[in-house]
C-alpha positions in Angstrom: -9.4 24.4 4.1 -10.9 21.2 2.2 -14.5 20.5 3.2 -13.6 16.8 2.9 -13.6 14.9 6.0 -10.4 14.2 7.6 -9.2 10.9 8.6 -6.2 9.1 10.7 -4.6 6.6 8.6 -5.0 3.3 10.5 -4.6 0.3 8.2 -4.6 -2.1 11.3 -8.1 -0.9 12.0 -9.6 -2.9 9.2 -7.9 -6.0 10.7 -9.2 -5.3 14.3 -10.8 -8.4 15.4 -12.3 -7.3 18.9 -15.0 -4.8 19.4 -12.7 -3.3 21.9 -10.1 -2.7 19.2 -12.7 -1.3 16.8 -14.0 1.1 19.3 -10.3 2.1 20.2 -9.5 2.9 16.4 -12.9 4.9 15.8 -12.7 6.9 19.2 -9.1 7.8 18.5 -9.8 8.9 15.1 -12.7 11.1 16.4 -10.4 12.7 19.1 -7.5 13.3 16.8 -9.5 14.8 13.9 -11.2 17.0 16.5 -14.7 15.6 15.9 -14.3 15.3 19.6 -12.9 18.5 20.4 -10.0 19.1 23.3 -11.4 19.3 26.7 -14.9 18.0 25.6 -16.8 16.0 27.8 -17.8 12.6 26.5 -19.8 9.6 28.3 -19.8 6.1 27.6 -23.5 6.2 26.8 -22.9 8.9 23.9 -20.0 6.6 22.3 -22.1 3.4 22.5 -24.9 5.2 20.7 -22.4 6.8 18.1 -20.7 3.7 17.4 -23.1 1.3 17.7 -21.3 -0.9 20.4 -21.7 -2.0 23.8 -20.5 -0.8 27.0 -17.8 -3.3 27.3 -15.8 -2.5 24.2 -16.2 1.3 24.6 -14.8 1.1 28.4 -11.9 -1.0 27.1 -11.1 1.7 24.3 -11.3 4.4 26.9 -9.0 2.7 29.0 -6.3 2.3 26.4 -6.9 6.0 25.2 -6.4 7.2 28.8 -3.0 5.3 28.7 -2.1 7.3 25.6 -3.0 10.6 26.9 -6.0 11.2 24.6 -8.8 11.0 27.4 -8.8 11.8 31.0 -11.1 9.9 33.4 -12.1 11.3 36.8 -14.3 9.1 38.9 -17.8 10.7 39.8 -16.9 13.7 37.5 -16.6 12.2 34.0 -14.6 11.7 30.8 -12.7 14.4 29.1 -10.8 14.6 26.1 -7.4 15.8 26.8 -6.8 19.6 26.0 -4.2 20.4 23.5 -1.3 21.9 25.1 1.2 23.7 22.6 4.0 23.3 25.0 3.8 19.5 24.2 4.9 20.2 20.7 8.5 21.0 21.6 8.6 17.9 23.8 7.1 15.8 21.2 9.6 17.0 18.6 12.5 16.4 20.9 11.4 12.6 21.2 10.4 12.2 17.7 13.6 13.9 16.4 15.6 11.2 18.2 13.5 8.2 17.6 12.0 9.0 14.1 15.8 9.6 12.9 16.7 6.3 14.3 13.9 4.5 12.7 14.8 6.1 9.3 18.4 4.9 9.7 17.2 1.5 10.6 14.9 1.6 7.5 17.9 2.3 5.2 19.7 -0.6 6.8 16.9 -3.1 6.8 14.6 -2.8 4.3 13.8 -5.8 2.1 13.6 -5.5 -1.6 9.8 -5.6 -1.4 9.9 -2.7 0.9 12.4 -0.7 -1.3 10.0 -1.1 -4.1 7.0 0.4 -2.1 9.4 3.0 -1.1 10.1 3.7 -4.6 6.4 4.0 -5.3 6.1 6.5 -2.5 8.7 8.7 -4.1 6.8 8.4 -7.4 3.6 9.5 -5.5 5.3 12.6 -4.1 6.5 13.6 -7.7 2.7 13.5 -8.8 1.6 16.1 -6.2 0.4 19.3 -7.6 0.3 22.6 -6.0 -3.5 22.5 -5.2 -3.6 19.1 -3.5 -6.4 18.8 -0.7 -5.2 18.8 3.1 -7.0 15.3 3.2 -4.7 13.7 0.5 -1.4 15.3 1.9 -2.1 14.3 5.5 -2.9 10.8 4.6 0.2 10.6 2.2 2.4 11.9 5.4 0.9 9.3 7.6 1.4 6.4 5.1 5.1 7.6 4.7 5.8 7.6 8.4 4.2 4.3 9.1 6.0 2.8 5.9 9.3 3.9 7.5 8.7 2.3 10.8 7.6 -1.0 9.3 10.7 -1.0 7.2 12.8 -0.5 10.6 11.8 -3.9 11.7 11.6 -3.0 15.1 7.8 -3.4 16.5 8.6 -1.9 19.8 10.1 1.4 18.2 6.9 1.4 15.8 4.5 1.0 18.6 6.4 3.9 20.4 6.4 6.2 17.4 2.8 5.7 16.7 1.8 7.1 20.1 3.9 10.2 19.8 3.0 10.7 16.2 -0.8 10.5 16.8 -0.2 13.3 19.4 1.5 15.5 17.0 -1.1 14.8 14.3 -3.9 16.1 16.6 -2.0 19.5 17.2 -1.6 19.5 13.3 -5.3 19.4 12.6 -5.9 21.9 15.2 -3.8 24.4 13.1 -4.5 22.9 9.7 -6.3 26.1 8.1 -3.3 28.3 9.1 -0.5 26.2 8.0 0.9 27.6 4.6 3.5 25.0 4.0 1.8 21.7 4.0 2.4 20.4 0.5 6.2 21.5 1.1 6.4 19.6 4.4 5.2 16.4 2.7 7.4 16.9 -0.2 10.4 17.1 2.2 10.1 13.5 2.4 11.4 12.9 -0.9 15.2 13.1 0.1 14.4 10.8 3.0 12.7 8.1 0.9 15.5 8.2 -1.8 18.2 7.9 1.2 16.4 4.8 2.2 16.2 3.4 -1.2 20.0 4.0 -1.6 20.7 2.5 1.7 22.3 5.5 2.8 21.5 5.4 6.5 23.3 8.5 7.8 21.6 10.6 5.0 18.2 9.0 6.0 18.8 9.8 9.6 19.5 13.4 9.0 16.7 14.0 6.4 14.3 12.7 9.1 15.9 15.0 11.7 15.6 18.0 9.6 12.1 17.0 8.7 10.9 16.7 12.2 12.6 20.1 13.1 11.0 21.8 10.1 7.6 20.5 10.9 7.5 21.9 14.4 8.6 25.3 13.3 5.9 25.5 10.7 3.4 24.7 13.4 5.0 26.8 15.9 4.7 30.0 13.9 1.1 29.7 13.8 0.3 28.8 17.3 
């Protein structure tokens, strides 16, 4: 596996205005990339020192992360990073298979001309991939593609929902990253999906996304 640090693609983090938002995105990245391991104990003080932020923004971030099932807060016992339950993979895939496919359909129907241009650039980026791309680049590209499709769907409620499920899935991906052998293939599978969106072929885009989510689940499940 690449020794380069792994990151969560969070373009909105750069636009975060409040200290609470900044703390949220940074702690979320630490959890998803396993720098804060599953089931580990964290304290507000440790996070304050690590992030260089005060108590209030860290507490706000933890409350938000608790709602998103990334931390568990127990009064008088402490704060724990939620464990990774492999059984969650199937449940997450069930939900993502439906909602991501619907988002792909909407993207094919609703993309603006500017968004179609960006989709075309992503197709070109996939064509440039070599057989020896590092995990960091491949995962970053996967995140960019999924979030681009959600934007093209022009449904902020759907995008927000998918963001939460995708982040939970991404943490499982990081957990087995060194054992997955088809990472580059999984990312290249987006080509047909993106081409369908460019062509405005909603049924094809929907089906391509459904196959992609199912294939991703199967690839992860084989190494769990």
